[in-house]
N, C-alpha and C positions, 0 to 999 in steps of 0.2 A: 424953410430956411435955405438960403443959397449955399451952393457947394463951392467952398473957397479952396479946394484942393488939399484940405487937411483931413486926414483920416479920422473917423469918429473915435472917441475915447473908448478904450476897452479896459475893463477892470482887470487888475492883477489876478492871475489864477484862472482867467478865462481860457477856454480850450483853443480859442483862435488868437490869443495874445502871443506876440513874438517873444522868444526867450533868448537872451544874450548872456552867455556865461563869461565872466571876466577871467576865469582860470579854467582852461580845458585840459590841462595836464594832470596826470595821475599823481597822487601823493608819492613822495620819494620812498623807495624801498629801504628797509633797514640795512645797514652795512653787513656784508657777508662776514661770517665768522672766519677768523684767521686760522686756517688749518695748517698747522706745521707738520712736516713729516715725522712719523713715529721714529724716534731714535733707536728703538729696539729692532725695527725692521727697515734697514737701509734699502734704498732703491737698487734694483738689479740693473747692471749695465748691459745694454744690448750688444750682442756679438755679431759681427758681420762675417759671413762665410764667403770666401772667394773660391769659386770652382774653376779649375784650370780646364777649359774646354779645348779639345784638340782642334787644330786647324784642318781645313779641307785637305791640304797637301799631306799633313801627317796621317790623317785617317786613310787617305788613298795609299800612302806608302805602306801603312800597316796591312791594309787589305791585300796589296800586291805581294807583300812578303809572305803572308799566310798562304796565298794561292800558289806562290812559287814553291813553297815547302811541300804542298800537296799535289802538285801537278807534274813533277818531274822536269821542271824548267831549270836550266843551268844558270841563266841570268836574263834579266829584263832589258830589252833594247829600247823600247819606247813605252811610256806609261799612257794611261787612258787620257790624261790631260794633254800630254804632248801630241797624241794622235788627233784629238779634237781640234787643237790649235792649228796643226798643219793641214788638216782636211779643210778647214775654213779658208786658209790661204789659197789652196789649190782651187776650191770652188769659186772664189772671187776672180781668179785669173780665167778660169774656164767660162764663167758667166759673162765676163766682159767680152770674150770672143764670140760666144753664142748669141748675144744680143744684137750683134751686127749682121746676122743672117737674115735672108728674106723670108724663110719659113723655118718652123721648129726643127731642131736637130733630133736625131734618134740616138739615145744612149743605150748601148748594148752591154749588159753585164755578163761576164764570163762566170757561169755557175761551176762550182758552188762557192769557191773561195772569195769572190768579190762581193758577195751579197751585203755584208755589213758596210764595206767601204762605199758601195754604190748608194745604199740607203742614206748614209750620212752625207754623201757628196751632193746628190740631187736635191735634198732638202735645203741646201745652202746655195744652190745655183739660182740666181734671180734672172731666169730667162725661160721662155716656153720650150718644152721638150717632150718627147715621147720616150718610153722606157720599155725595153724588151730584154730577154735573156737568151743566151746560146750556151750550150754545154760542149766543151772541148776537153777531152781527157788525154793526158800524157803521163801522169804519175801513177794512177791506180792506187794501190795501198803502199807503195814504196816511197823512198826518199830521193830517187834519181829519176829524172825525166827519161822516158823511153826514146825521145827524139822523133817519134812518129805520132804526132797528135792526130786525133780523129774527132770529127763533130758528131756527137751522139744525139743532140737535140737542137733543132734549128729555130730560126726566128719565125714569128707570126706577123710582125709589122713589115710592111713594104718599104724598103730603103732606096728604091730606085729614084735617082735624081736628088737625093738628100745627103746632108752632112751627117756622118756617123761618128760617134765617139765610143771606142771600145774601152770598157772599164775592166781592168785586170787587178787581181790581188798582188801578183808579183810577176815581173818579167826577168827571166834569167837567161836561158839559152836563146830565147827569141823565136823558137820554132813554133810555139802555139800562136803567137801574135802574127807571124808571117802567114800561117795557115788561115787565120781568121781574116786578115786583110785581103788575101787572094779570094776567099769565099765571098766577102762582102762586095768586092769589086766586081765579081761575076754577077752579083745581084743588082748592079747598076748604081751603087753609091757614088755620088759625085765627088766627095772628099771624105777622107777617113783620118781621124785623130786617134791617138792612144793615150789613155790616162791610167797610170798604174800606181797603186799604193806604194809598192816597193819596187825598186830597180836594183838588179844584181848584175852590173856590167862585167864583173870578173868572170862570169860563166857564159858570156855571150858567144854564140857560135854562128848565129844567123843574123845578118845585117838586114833587118826588115826595112822596107821603103813605105813611107806614108803616101797617101794619095791626095792629089789636088792641093788644097790649102790646109791640109792636116798638120797638126802639131803634136808634140810629145810632152805630156805632163807627168810629173812623178811626185810622190809624197816624200819618200826618204830613199837614200842610197843604202842598200843593205849589204852587210858583210857576207862573205862566202860561208854561211852557216845555215843549217836547216832550222827554219823559224816556224813558229806556230802562234795561233791566237789571232783575234780580230778577224775571224772568218777563215783563217788558214788552218790546215789540219795535218795530222799524221794518222792514217788509217781511220779517217772520219772523226777523230777526237780532237779536242782542244780548240775547236772553232769558237766556242763561247767565251774564251778568255778575253777580258776587256783590254789587255795590253798585248804587245808582241814580245815574245821571248825565244831564246835559243833552247831547243830541245836537247836534253842530255843524251849523249851518244849511246849510253847503255839502254835507253828506252827503245831504240830501233835496232841496235845490234842484237839485243836479246831476241827480237822477233825474227831476225835473219837466221839465227842459229837454230830456230825451231823447225 
């Protein structure tokens, strides 16, 4: 029989017979029961609790107030936040000047008081530099400068022909800075800048001269009070305070009477 393109007849129920369902959807589900709330048990209203979270400034103020009460501080001059903001500004100015140098500058921290300021400063300076420390003492355990600073620990880095930035915690009489500038100039520094966290011009007795293209940078102008914190001490205490405060007079007058 010739193949006319018509598939052969297959009986219904055959395993190979195609099956076409007219309705492929499932039968409708019965309607859900209408569950009404139990009148004897009314729904509980959700209560939203609003917690008053302290702001960063409020928390910092509270921390400072607690530390003041426990540290013999008369008043706070600059908070931790104010210090951080000002250090960033000084670092930006210093970095812009150092980026124009032919070779990296040498940043010399004056131990021990400048260690926190130097650490925060150099991390924000976007310029190549070397870091070293020198120790120059003029206060000892007292509150008045002896006026005769002496270098008790010298540099390890060679500063000959380089630009040097002296980083101080505070410049008051100017005697220590004058001593350091003369010392670094003898070592062959081509130019010398001074970057101090605090400047106390009311107590200036020595008019130090910068070398070459050196500049003077300062964080804050300080009143004529004995200040501690942020690396600065009295009898090696208070260096770890995150702010700068005025030390109560009875704290060091008591020691003088002993």
